[in-house]
PQR file of N, CA, C, O and H, with PARSE charges and radii, in Angstrom:
ATOM      1  N   MET A   1       0.820  -1.198   0.000 -0.4000 1.5000
ATOM      2  CA  MET A   1       0.000   0.000   0.000 -0.0000 2.0000
ATOM      3  C   MET A   1       0.861   1.257   0.000  0.5500 1.7000
ATOM      4  O   MET A   1       0.690   2.111  -0.870 -0.5500 1.4000
ATOM      5  N   ILE A   2       1.770   1.393   0.942 -0.4000 1.5000
ATOM      6  CA  ILE A   2       2.626   2.584   0.974 -0.0000 2.0000
ATOM      7  C   ILE A   2       3.521   2.646  -0.263  0.5500 1.7000
ATOM      8  O   ILE A   2       3.776   3.726  -0.798 -0.5500 1.4000
ATOM      9  H   ILE A   2       1.909   0.700   1.649  0.4000 1.0000
ATOM     10  N   GLU A   3       3.995   1.487  -0.713 -0.4000 1.5000
ATOM     11  CA  GLU A   3       4.868   1.470  -1.887 -0.0000 2.0000
ATOM     12  C   GLU A   3       4.128   2.011  -3.111  0.5500 1.7000
ATOM     13  O   GLU A   3       4.677   2.816  -3.863 -0.5500 1.4000
ATOM     14  H   GLU A   3       3.789   0.610  -0.279  0.4000 1.0000
ATOM     15  N   ASN A   4       2.891   1.572  -3.309 -0.4000 1.5000
ATOM     16  CA  ASN A   4       2.096   2.049  -4.445 -0.0000 2.0000
ATOM     17  C   ASN A   4       1.825   3.544  -4.344  0.5500 1.7000
ATOM     18  O   ASN A   4       1.880   4.260  -5.344 -0.5500 1.4000
ATOM     19  H   ASN A   4       2.446   0.918  -2.698  0.4000 1.0000
ATOM     20  N   PHE A   5       1.531   4.013  -3.131 -0.4000 1.5000
ATOM     21  CA  PHE A   5       1.287   5.439  -2.936 -0.0000 2.0000
ATOM     22  C   PHE A   5       2.542   6.249  -3.282  0.5500 1.7000
ATOM     23  O   PHE A   5       2.444   7.265  -3.971 -0.5500 1.4000
ATOM     24  H   PHE A   5       1.486   3.431  -2.319  0.4000 1.0000
ATOM     25  N   LEU A   6       3.709   5.818  -2.816 -0.4000 1.5000
ATOM     26  CA  LEU A   6       4.943   6.566  -3.088 -0.0000 2.0000
ATOM     27  C   LEU A   6       5.288   6.583  -4.572  0.5500 1.7000
ATOM     28  O   LEU A   6       5.745   7.603  -5.088 -0.5500 1.4000
ATOM     29  H   LEU A   6       3.788   4.994  -2.256  0.4000 1.0000
ATOM     30  N   ILE A   7       5.078   5.482  -5.255 -0.4000 1.5000
ATOM     31  CA  ILE A   7       5.319   5.447  -6.697 -0.0000 2.0000
ATOM     32  C   ILE A   7       4.400   6.432  -7.408  0.5500 1.7000
ATOM     33  O   ILE A   7       4.844   7.198  -8.264 -0.5500 1.4000
ATOM     34  H   ILE A   7       4.707   4.653  -4.836  0.4000 1.0000
ATOM     35  N   GLU A   8       3.126   6.409  -7.053 -0.4000 1.5000
ATOM     36  CA  GLU A   8       2.158   7.331  -7.647 -0.0000 2.0000
ATOM     37  C   GLU A   8       2.500   8.782  -7.313  0.5500 1.7000
ATOM     38  O   GLU A   8       2.431   9.655  -8.178 -0.5500 1.4000
ATOM     39  H   GLU A   8       2.765   5.787  -6.358  0.4000 1.0000
ATOM     40  N   ALA A   9       2.867   9.037  -6.058 -0.4000 1.5000
ATOM     41  CA  ALA A   9       3.194  10.399  -5.621 -0.0000 2.0000
ATOM     42  C   ALA A   9       4.386  10.957  -6.390  0.5500 1.7000
ATOM     43  O   ALA A   9       4.368  12.117  -6.802 -0.5500 1.4000
ATOM     44  H   ALA A   9       2.923   8.328  -5.355  0.4000 1.0000
ATOM     45  N   LYS A  10       5.401  10.159  -6.584 -0.4000 1.5000
ATOM     46  CA  LYS A  10       6.589  10.632  -7.313 -0.0000 2.0000
ATOM     47  C   LYS A  10       6.259  10.903  -8.773  0.5500 1.7000
ATOM     48  O   LYS A  10       6.779  11.851  -9.362 -0.5500 1.4000
ATOM     49  H   LYS A  10       5.416   9.217  -6.249  0.4000 1.0000
ATOM     50  N   LYS A  11       5.399  10.077  -9.361 -0.4000 1.5000
ATOM     51  CA  LYS A  11       4.980  10.306 -10.744 -0.0000 2.0000
ATOM     52  C   LYS A  11       4.147  11.572 -10.874  0.5500 1.7000
ATOM     53  O   LYS A  11       4.114  12.176 -11.945 -0.5500 1.4000
ATOM     54  H   LYS A  11       4.976   9.307  -8.883  0.4000 1.0000
ATOM     55  N   GLN A  12       3.478  11.983  -9.810 -0.4000 1.5000
ATOM     56  CA  GLN A  12       2.624  13.166  -9.836 -0.0000 2.0000
ATOM     57  C   GLN A  12       3.349  14.435  -9.385  0.5500 1.7000
ATOM     58  O   GLN A  12       2.772  15.521  -9.432 -0.5500 1.4000
ATOM     59  H   GLN A  12       3.505  11.492  -8.940  0.4000 1.0000
ATOM     60  N   THR A  13       4.595  14.313  -8.952 -0.4000 1.5000
ATOM     61  CA  THR A  13       5.325  15.494  -8.456 -0.0000 2.0000
ATOM     62  C   THR A  13       6.600  15.705  -9.266  0.5500 1.7000
ATOM     63  O   THR A  13       6.515  16.058 -10.442 -0.5500 1.4000
ATOM     64  H   THR A  13       5.064  13.431  -8.914  0.4000 1.0000
ATOM     65  N   TYR A  14       7.765  15.503  -8.687 -0.4000 1.5000
ATOM     66  CA  TYR A  14       9.007  15.887  -9.361 -0.0000 2.0000
ATOM     67  C   TYR A  14       9.285  15.107 -10.631  0.5500 1.7000
ATOM     68  O   TYR A  14       9.994  15.611 -11.502 -0.5500 1.4000
ATOM     69  H   TYR A  14       7.834  15.216  -7.732  0.4000 1.0000
ATOM     70  N   ALA A  15       8.760  13.904 -10.773 -0.4000 1.5000
ATOM     71  CA  ALA A  15       8.974  13.108 -11.987 -0.0000 2.0000
ATOM     72  C   ALA A  15       8.034  13.533 -13.117  0.5500 1.7000
ATOM     73  O   ALA A  15       8.095  12.980 -14.215 -0.5500 1.4000
ATOM     74  H   ALA A  15       8.185  13.495 -10.065  0.4000 1.0000
ATOM     75  N   ASN A  16       7.182  14.493 -12.860 -0.4000 1.5000
ATOM     76  CA  ASN A  16       6.216  14.998 -13.836 -0.0000 2.0000
ATOM     77  C   ASN A  16       6.573  16.447 -14.133  0.5500 1.7000
ATOM     78  O   ASN A  16       6.390  17.320 -13.285 -0.5500 1.4000
ATOM     79  H   ASN A  16       7.132  14.943 -11.968  0.4000 1.0000
ATOM     80  N   GLU A  17       7.080  16.705 -15.331 -0.4000 1.5000
ATOM     81  CA  GLU A  17       7.539  18.063 -15.647 -0.0000 2.0000
ATOM     82  C   GLU A  17       6.415  19.094 -15.634  0.5500 1.7000
ATOM     83  O   GLU A  17       6.692  20.292 -15.586 -0.5500 1.4000
ATOM     84  H   GLU A  17       7.229  15.996 -16.020  0.4000 1.0000
ATOM     85  N   ASN A  18       5.170  18.666 -15.676 -0.4000 1.5000
ATOM     86  CA  ASN A  18       4.035  19.592 -15.639 -0.0000 2.0000
ATOM     87  C   ASN A  18       3.423  19.753 -14.247  0.5500 1.7000
ATOM     88  O   ASN A  18       2.437  20.472 -14.082 -0.5500 1.4000
ATOM     89  H   ASN A  18       4.946  17.693 -15.715  0.4000 1.0000
ATOM     90  N   ALA A  19       3.997  19.095 -13.258 -0.4000 1.5000
ATOM     91  CA  ALA A  19       3.442  19.166 -11.908 -0.0000 2.0000
ATOM     92  C   ALA A  19       3.622  20.568 -11.326  0.5500 1.7000
ATOM     93  O   ALA A  19       4.702  21.149 -11.436 -0.5500 1.4000
ATOM     94  H   ALA A  19       4.798  18.511 -13.392  0.4000 1.0000
ATOM     95  N   PRO A  20       2.581  21.110 -10.713 -0.5600 1.5000
ATOM     96  CA  PRO A  20       2.713  22.440 -10.108  0.2800 2.0000
ATOM     97  C   PRO A  20       3.504  22.374  -8.799  0.5500 1.7000
ATOM     98  O   PRO A  20       3.354  21.442  -8.009 -0.5500 1.4000
ATOM     99  N   LYS A  21       4.339  23.376  -8.594 -0.4000 1.5000
ATOM    100  CA  LYS A  21       5.062  23.487  -7.331 -0.0000 2.0000
ATOM    101  C   LYS A  21       4.148  24.184  -6.326  0.5500 1.7000
ATOM    102  O   LYS A  21       3.249  24.937  -6.703 -0.5500 1.4000
ATOM    103  H   LYS A  21       4.460  24.134  -9.236  0.4000 1.0000
ATOM    104  N   ILE A  22       4.391  23.921  -5.047 -0.4000 1.5000
ATOM    105  CA  ILE A  22       3.659  24.625  -3.992 -0.0000 2.0000
ATOM    106  C   ILE A  22       4.585  25.682  -3.404  0.5500 1.7000
ATOM    107  O   ILE A  22       5.758  25.752  -3.772 -0.5500 1.4000
ATOM    108  H   ILE A  22       5.120  23.309  -4.742  0.4000 1.0000
ATOM    109  N   ASP A  23       4.075  26.498  -2.501 -0.4000 1.5000
ATOM    110  CA  ASP A  23       4.905  27.519  -1.864 -0.0000 2.0000
ATOM    111  C   ASP A  23       6.105  26.875  -1.192  0.5500 1.7000
ATOM    112  O   ASP A  23       6.000  25.798  -0.606 -0.5500 1.4000
ATOM    113  H   ASP A  23       3.122  26.441  -2.202  0.4000 1.0000
ATOM    114  N   SER A  24       7.252  27.548  -1.283 -0.4000 1.5000
ATOM    115  CA  SER A  24       8.484  27.036  -0.679 -0.0000 2.0000
ATOM    116  C   SER A  24       8.338  26.899   0.827  0.5500 1.7000
ATOM    117  O   SER A  24       7.810  27.786   1.498 -0.5500 1.4000
ATOM    118  H   SER A  24       7.337  28.423  -1.759  0.4000 1.0000
ATOM    119  N   SER A  25       8.810  25.783   1.342 -0.4000 1.5000
ATOM    120  CA  SER A  25       8.780  25.577   2.793 -0.0000 2.0000
ATOM    121  C   SER A  25      10.013  26.158   3.460  0.5500 1.7000
ATOM    122  O   SER A  25      10.017  26.406   4.666 -0.5500 1.4000
ATOM    123  H   SER A  25       9.239  25.063   0.796  0.4000 1.0000
ATOM    124  N   ARG A  26      11.069  26.379   2.668 -0.4000 1.5000
ATOM    125  CA  ARG A  26      12.308  26.969   3.167 -0.0000 2.0000
ATOM    126  C   ARG A  26      12.847  27.928   2.113  0.5500 1.7000
ATOM    127  O   ARG A  26      12.474  27.837   0.943 -0.5500 1.4000
ATOM    128  H   ARG A  26      11.066  26.178   1.689  0.4000 1.0000
ATOM    129  N   LEU A  27      13.702  28.827   2.509 -0.4000 1.5000
ATOM    130  CA  LEU A  27      14.244  29.833   1.610 -0.0000 2.0000
ATOM    131  C   LEU A  27      14.881  29.180   0.391  0.5500 1.7000
ATOM    132  O   LEU A  27      15.783  28.354   0.527 -0.5500 1.4000
ATOM    133  H   LEU A  27      14.005  28.901   3.459  0.4000 1.0000
ATOM    134  N   ASN A  28      14.416  29.546  -0.791 -0.4000 1.5000
ATOM    135  CA  ASN A  28      14.926  29.082  -2.086 -0.0000 2.0000
ATOM    136  C   ASN A  28      14.686  27.601  -2.384  0.5500 1.7000
ATOM    137  O   ASN A  28      15.316  27.050  -3.286 -0.5500 1.4000
ATOM    138  H   ASN A  28      13.683  30.217  -0.901  0.4000 1.0000
ATOM    139  N   SER A  29      13.808  26.964  -1.662 -0.4000 1.5000
ATOM    140  CA  SER A  29      13.518  25.555  -1.956 -0.0000 2.0000
ATOM    141  C   SER A  29      12.447  25.463  -3.041  0.5500 1.7000
ATOM    142  O   SER A  29      11.687  26.402  -3.277 -0.5500 1.4000
ATOM    143  H   SER A  29      13.295  27.412  -0.929  0.4000 1.0000
ATOM    144  N   LYS A  30      12.415  24.313  -3.685 -0.4000 1.5000
ATOM    145  CA  LYS A  30      11.356  23.978  -4.635 -0.0000 2.0000
ATOM    146  C   LYS A  30      10.585  22.826  -3.994  0.5500 1.7000
ATOM    147  O   LYS A  30      11.179  21.832  -3.574 -0.5500 1.4000
ATOM    148  H   LYS A  30      13.033  23.550  -3.493  0.4000 1.0000
ATOM    149  N   ASP A  31       9.286  22.958  -3.921 -0.4000 1.5000
ATOM    150  CA  ASP A  31       8.470  21.991  -3.183 -0.0000 2.0000
ATOM    151  C   ASP A  31       7.311  21.461  -4.020  0.5500 1.7000
ATOM    152  O   ASP A  31       6.723  22.169  -4.838 -0.5500 1.4000
ATOM    153  H   ASP A  31       8.803  23.765  -4.261  0.4000 1.0000
ATOM    154  N   TYR A  32       7.012  20.204  -3.784 -0.4000 1.5000
ATOM    155  CA  TYR A  32       5.854  19.538  -4.382 -0.0000 2.0000
ATOM    156  C   TYR A  32       5.101  18.818  -3.265  0.5500 1.7000
ATOM    157  O   TYR A  32       5.688  18.422  -2.257 -0.5500 1.4000
ATOM    158  H   TYR A  32       7.490  19.629  -3.120  0.4000 1.0000
ATOM    159  N   GLU A  33       3.806  18.658  -3.460 -0.4000 1.5000
ATOM    160  CA  GLU A  33       3.033  17.898  -2.488 -0.0000 2.0000
ATOM    161  C   GLU A  33       1.946  17.116  -3.219  0.5500 1.7000
ATOM    162  O   GLU A  33       1.355  17.594  -4.187 -0.5500 1.4000
ATOM    163  H   GLU A  33       3.330  18.980  -4.278  0.4000 1.0000
ATOM    164  N   TYR A  34       1.703  15.919  -2.739 -0.4000 1.5000
ATOM    165  CA  TYR A  34       0.675  15.049  -3.303 -0.0000 2.0000
ATOM    166  C   TYR A  34      -0.116  14.451  -2.154  0.5500 1.7000
ATOM    167  O   TYR A  34       0.461  13.953  -1.187 -0.5500 1.4000
ATOM    168  H   TYR A  34       2.183  15.530  -1.953  0.4000 1.0000
ATOM    169  N   LYS A  35      -1.442  14.501  -2.258 -0.4000 1.5000
ATOM    170  CA  LYS A  35      -2.311  13.971  -1.209 -0.0000 2.0000
ATOM    171  C   LYS A  35      -3.282  12.970  -1.820  0.5500 1.7000
ATOM    172  O   LYS A  35      -3.796  13.165  -2.921 -0.5500 1.4000
ATOM    173  H   LYS A  35      -1.911  14.906  -3.043  0.4000 1.0000
ATOM    174  N   LYS A  36      -3.518  11.903  -1.083 -0.4000 1.5000
ATOM    175  CA  LYS A  36      -4.527  10.928  -1.485 -0.0000 2.0000
ATOM    176  C   LYS A  36      -5.046  10.254  -0.230  0.5500 1.7000
ATOM    177  O   LYS A  36      -4.288   9.654   0.533 -0.5500 1.4000
ATOM    178  H   LYS A  36      -3.100  11.744  -0.189  0.4000 1.0000
ATOM    179  N   GLY A  37      -6.352  10.366  -0.028 -0.4000 1.5000
ATOM    180  CA  GLY A  37      -6.942   9.785   1.175 -0.0000 2.0000
ATOM    181  C   GLY A  37      -6.308  10.374   2.419  0.5500 1.7000
ATOM    182  O   GLY A  37      -6.286  11.593   2.589 -0.5500 1.4000
ATOM    183  H   GLY A  37      -6.968  10.854  -0.647  0.4000 1.0000
ATOM    184  N   ASN A  38      -5.789   9.515   3.294 -0.4000 1.5000
ATOM    185  CA  ASN A  38      -5.175   9.991   4.531 -0.0000 2.0000
ATOM    186  C   ASN A  38      -3.650  10.049   4.437  0.5500 1.7000
ATOM    187  O   ASN A  38      -2.967  10.115   5.459 -0.5500 1.4000
ATOM    188  H   ASN A  38      -5.807   8.525   3.155  0.4000 1.0000
ATOM    189  N   MET A  39      -3.106  10.024   3.191 -0.4000 1.5000
ATOM    190  CA  MET A  39      -1.649  10.037   3.003 -0.0000 2.0000
ATOM    191  C   MET A  39      -1.206  11.322   2.308  0.5500 1.7000
ATOM    192  O   MET A  39      -1.896  11.850   1.436 -0.5500 1.4000
ATOM    193  H   MET A  39      -3.661   9.971   2.361  0.4000 1.0000
ATOM    194  N   ILE A  40      -0.040  11.807   2.717 -0.4000 1.5000
ATOM    195  CA  ILE A  40       0.543  13.014   2.138 -0.0000 2.0000
ATOM    196  C   ILE A  40       2.017  12.747   1.847  0.5500 1.7000
ATOM    197  O   ILE A  40       2.732  12.188   2.677 -0.5500 1.4000
ATOM    198  H   ILE A  40       0.520  11.377   3.426  0.4000 1.0000
ATOM    199  N   TYR A  41       2.461  13.154   0.658 -0.4000 1.5000
ATOM    200  CA  TYR A  41       3.868  13.076   0.257 -0.0000 2.0000
ATOM    201  C   TYR A  41       4.340  14.496   0.003  0.5500 1.7000
ATOM    202  O   TYR A  41       3.675  15.250  -0.708 -0.5500 1.4000
ATOM    203  H   TYR A  41       1.879  13.609  -0.017  0.4000 1.0000
ATOM    204  N   HIS A  42       5.467  14.870   0.569 -0.4000 1.5000
ATOM    205  CA  HIS A  42       6.014  16.218   0.384 -0.0000 2.0000
ATOM    206  C   HIS A  42       7.482  16.088  -0.015  0.5500 1.7000
ATOM    207  O   HIS A  42       8.265  15.425   0.666 -0.5500 1.4000
ATOM    208  H   HIS A  42       6.007  14.257   1.147  0.4000 1.0000
ATOM    209  N   ASP A  43       7.844  16.728  -1.127 -0.4000 1.5000
ATOM    210  CA  ASP A  43       9.219  16.701  -1.627 -0.0000 2.0000
ATOM    211  C   ASP A  43       9.754  18.122  -1.646  0.5500 1.7000
ATOM    212  O   ASP A  43       9.112  19.025  -2.182 -0.5500 1.4000
ATOM    213  H   ASP A  43       7.208  17.267  -1.680  0.4000 1.0000
ATOM    214  N   THR A  44      10.926  18.320  -1.065 -0.4000 1.5000
ATOM    215  CA  THR A  44      11.603  19.610  -1.042 -0.0000 2.0000
ATOM    216  C   THR A  44      13.016  19.423  -1.565  0.5500 1.7000
ATOM    217  O   THR A  44      13.710  18.491  -1.159 -0.5500 1.4000
ATOM    218  H   THR A  44      11.447  17.586  -0.630  0.4000 1.0000
ATOM    219  N   TYR A  45      13.454  20.312  -2.476 -0.4000 1.5000
ATOM    220  CA  TYR A  45      14.842  20.218  -2.929 -0.0000 2.0000
ATOM    221  C   TYR A  45      15.407  21.593  -3.246  0.5500 1.7000
ATOM    222  O   TYR A  45      14.675  22.565  -3.432 -0.5500 1.4000
ATOM    223  H   TYR A  45      12.890  21.069  -2.807  0.4000 1.0000
ATOM    224  N   PHE A  46      16.719  21.642  -3.300 -0.4000 1.5000
ATOM    225  CA  PHE A  46      17.470  22.850  -3.610 -0.0000 2.0000
ATOM    226  C   PHE A  46      18.420  22.517  -4.751  0.5500 1.7000
ATOM    227  O   PHE A  46      19.001  21.432  -4.774 -0.5500 1.4000
ATOM    228  H   PHE A  46      17.313  20.853  -3.148  0.4000 1.0000
ATOM    229  N   GLY A  47      18.584  23.431  -5.691 -0.4000 1.5000
ATOM    230  CA  GLY A  47      19.530  23.229  -6.776 -0.0000 2.0000
ATOM    231  C   GLY A  47      18.853  22.755  -8.045  0.5500 1.7000
ATOM    232  O   GLY A  47      17.632  22.817  -8.185 -0.5500 1.4000
ATOM    233  H   GLY A  47      18.112  24.312  -5.672  0.4000 1.0000
ATOM    234  N   GLY A  48      19.693  22.272  -8.984 -0.4000 1.5000
ATOM    235  CA  GLY A  48      19.195  21.814 -10.276 -0.0000 2.0000
ATOM    236  C   GLY A  48      19.774  20.458 -10.598  0.5500 1.7000
ATOM    237  O   GLY A  48      19.303  19.436 -10.100 -0.5500 1.4000
ATOM    238  H   GLY A  48      20.685  22.221  -8.870  0.4000 1.0000
ATOM    239  N   THR A  49      20.815  20.448 -11.445 -0.4000 1.5000
ATOM    240  CA  THR A  49      21.461  19.178 -11.800 -0.0000 2.0000
ATOM    241  C   THR A  49      22.054  18.526 -10.562  0.5500 1.7000
ATOM    242  O   THR A  49      21.843  17.338 -10.320 -0.5500 1.4000
ATOM    243  H   THR A  49      21.198  21.279 -11.850  0.4000 1.0000
ATOM    244  N   ASN A  50      22.787  19.290  -9.791 -0.4000 1.5000
ATOM    245  CA  ASN A  50      23.288  18.829  -8.484 -0.0000 2.0000
ATOM    246  C   ASN A  50      22.316  19.379  -7.442  0.5500 1.7000
ATOM    247  O   ASN A  50      22.187  20.594  -7.290 -0.5500 1.4000
ATOM    248  H   ASN A  50      22.959  20.255  -9.988  0.4000 1.0000
ATOM    249  N   PHE A  51      21.652  18.511  -6.746 -0.4000 1.5000
ATOM    250  CA  PHE A  51      20.629  18.978  -5.812 -0.0000 2.0000
ATOM    251  C   PHE A  51      20.711  18.200  -4.504  0.5500 1.7000
ATOM    252  O   PHE A  51      21.325  17.137  -4.411 -0.5500 1.4000
ATOM    253  H   PHE A  51      21.757  17.524  -6.869  0.4000 1.0000
ATOM    254  N   ILE A  52      20.073  18.775  -3.515 -0.4000 1.5000
ATOM    255  CA  ILE A  52      19.923  18.141  -2.216 -0.0000 2.0000
ATOM    256  C   ILE A  52      18.502  18.417  -1.752  0.5500 1.7000
ATOM    257  O   ILE A  52      17.921  19.444  -2.102 -0.5500 1.4000
ATOM    258  H   ILE A  52      19.575  19.639  -3.591  0.4000 1.0000
ATOM    259  N   GLY A  53      17.949  17.522  -0.979 -0.4000 1.5000
ATOM    260  CA  GLY A  53      16.593  17.734  -0.503 -0.0000 2.0000
ATOM    261  C   GLY A  53      16.120  16.589   0.362  0.5500 1.7000
ATOM    262  O   GLY A  53      16.906  15.753   0.806 -0.5500 1.4000
ATOM    263  H   GLY A  53      18.420  16.688  -0.694  0.4000 1.0000
ATOM    264  N   ASP A  54      14.815  16.568   0.592 -0.4000 1.5000
ATOM    265  CA  ASP A  54      14.247  15.470   1.363 -0.0000 2.0000
ATOM    266  C   ASP A  54      12.823  15.190   0.908  0.5500 1.7000
ATOM    267  O   ASP A  54      12.157  16.036   0.311 -0.5500 1.4000
ATOM    268  H   ASP A  54      14.176  17.247   0.231  0.4000 1.0000
ATOM    269  N   GLU A  55      12.388  13.995   1.204 -0.4000 1.5000
ATOM    270  CA  GLU A  55      11.037  13.559   0.905 -0.0000 2.0000
ATOM    271  C   GLU A  55      10.400  13.129   2.215  0.5500 1.7000
ATOM    272  O   GLU A  55      11.013  12.424   3.017 -0.5500 1.4000
ATOM    273  H   GLU A  55      12.929  13.308   1.689  0.4000 1.0000
ATOM    274  N   LEU A  56       9.163  13.561   2.423 -0.4000 1.5000
ATOM    275  CA  LEU A  56       8.453  13.224   3.658 -0.0000 2.0000
ATOM    276  C   LEU A  56       7.140  12.544   3.317  0.5500 1.7000
ATOM    277  O   LEU A  56       6.504  12.845   2.307 -0.5500 1.4000
ATOM    278  H   LEU A  56       8.666  14.134   1.772  0.4000 1.0000
ATOM    279  N   TYR A  57       6.753  11.624   4.177 -0.4000 1.5000
ATOM    280  CA  TYR A  57       5.496  10.897   4.019 -0.0000 2.0000
ATOM    281  C   TYR A  57       4.752  10.936   5.346  0.5500 1.7000
ATOM    282  O   TYR A  57       5.325  10.661   6.400 -0.5500 1.4000
ATOM    283  H   TYR A  57       7.269  11.379   4.998  0.4000 1.0000
ATOM    284  N   TRP A  58       3.479  11.279   5.283 -0.4000 1.5000
ATOM    285  CA  TRP A  58       2.630  11.260   6.468 -0.0000 2.0000
ATOM    286  C   TRP A  58       1.419  10.393   6.190  0.5500 1.7000
ATOM    287  O   TRP A  58       0.911  10.346   5.070 -0.5500 1.4000
ATOM    288  H   TRP A  58       3.014  11.503   4.427  0.4000 1.0000
ATOM    289  N   ARG A  59       0.971   9.717   7.213 -0.4000 1.5000
ATOM    290  CA  ARG A  59      -0.274   8.981   7.148 -0.0000 2.0000
ATOM    291  C   ARG A  59      -1.055   9.271   8.414  0.5500 1.7000
ATOM    292  O   ARG A  59      -0.588   8.992   9.519 -0.5500 1.4000
ATOM    293  H   ARG A  59       1.384   9.755   8.123  0.4000 1.0000
ATOM    294  N   ARG A  60      -2.211   9.816   8.256 -0.4000 1.5000
ATOM    295  CA  ARG A  60      -3.067  10.086   9.415 -0.0000 2.0000
ATOM    296  C   ARG A  60      -3.805   8.817   9.758  0.5500 1.7000
ATOM    297  O   ARG A  60      -4.447   8.210   8.901 -0.5500 1.4000
ATOM    298  H   ARG A  60      -2.590  10.042   7.359  0.4000 1.0000
ATOM    299  N   SER A  61      -3.714   8.416  11.006 -0.4000 1.5000
ATOM    300  CA  SER A  61      -4.397   7.187  11.415 -0.0000 2.0000
ATOM    301  C   SER A  61      -5.874   7.409  11.685  0.5500 1.7000
ATOM    302  O   SER A  61      -6.667   6.466  11.671 -0.5500 1.4000
ATOM    303  H   SER A  61      -3.193   8.909  11.702  0.4000 1.0000
ATOM    304  N   CYS A  62      -6.241   8.665  11.930 -0.4000 1.5000
ATOM    305  CA  CYS A  62      -7.658   8.979  12.079 -0.0000 2.0000
ATOM    306  C   CYS A  62      -7.888  10.399  11.571  0.5500 1.7000
ATOM    307  O   CYS A  62      -6.993  11.243  11.626 -0.5500 1.4000
ATOM    308  H   CYS A  62      -5.597   9.431  11.941  0.4000 1.0000
ATOM    309  N   LEU A  63      -9.056  10.642  11.094 -0.4000 1.5000
ATOM    310  CA  LEU A  63      -9.361  11.953  10.531 -0.0000 2.0000
ATOM    311  C   LEU A  63     -10.273  12.709  11.487  0.5500 1.7000
ATOM    312  O   LEU A  63     -11.207  12.142  12.054 -0.5500 1.4000
ATOM    313  H   LEU A  63      -9.783   9.956  11.049  0.4000 1.0000
ATOM    314  N   TYR A  64      -9.989  13.993  11.656 -0.4000 1.5000
ATOM    315  CA  TYR A  64     -10.797  14.837  12.516 -0.0000 2.0000
ATOM    316  C   TYR A  64     -11.530  15.843  11.641  0.5500 1.7000
ATOM    317  O   TYR A  64     -11.042  16.223  10.577 -0.5500 1.4000
ATOM    318  H   TYR A  64      -9.230  14.453  11.196  0.4000 1.0000
ATOM    319  N   ARG A  65     -12.675  16.260  12.083 -0.4000 1.5000
ATOM    320  CA  ARG A  65     -13.436  17.284  11.359 -0.0000 2.0000
ATOM    321  C   ARG A  65     -13.080  18.641  11.842  0.5500 1.7000
ATOM    322  O   ARG A  65     -13.618  19.633  11.351 -0.5500 1.4000
ATOM    323  H   ARG A  65     -13.072  15.951  12.948  0.4000 1.0000
TER
END
């Protein structure tokens, strides 16, 4: 389940040249986010050809209104 979500999330974010970026989470970062159900994938990176960054995954175990 998580593996399928991460594959889909990456295809919908940085691996997709048409994916919209979201507001930067840090100074000069480029950020993407993908949400499905109770799961969220967030990718942040700096640079271009040579880059550094991180990928985060959250899963909410319960939803609140």
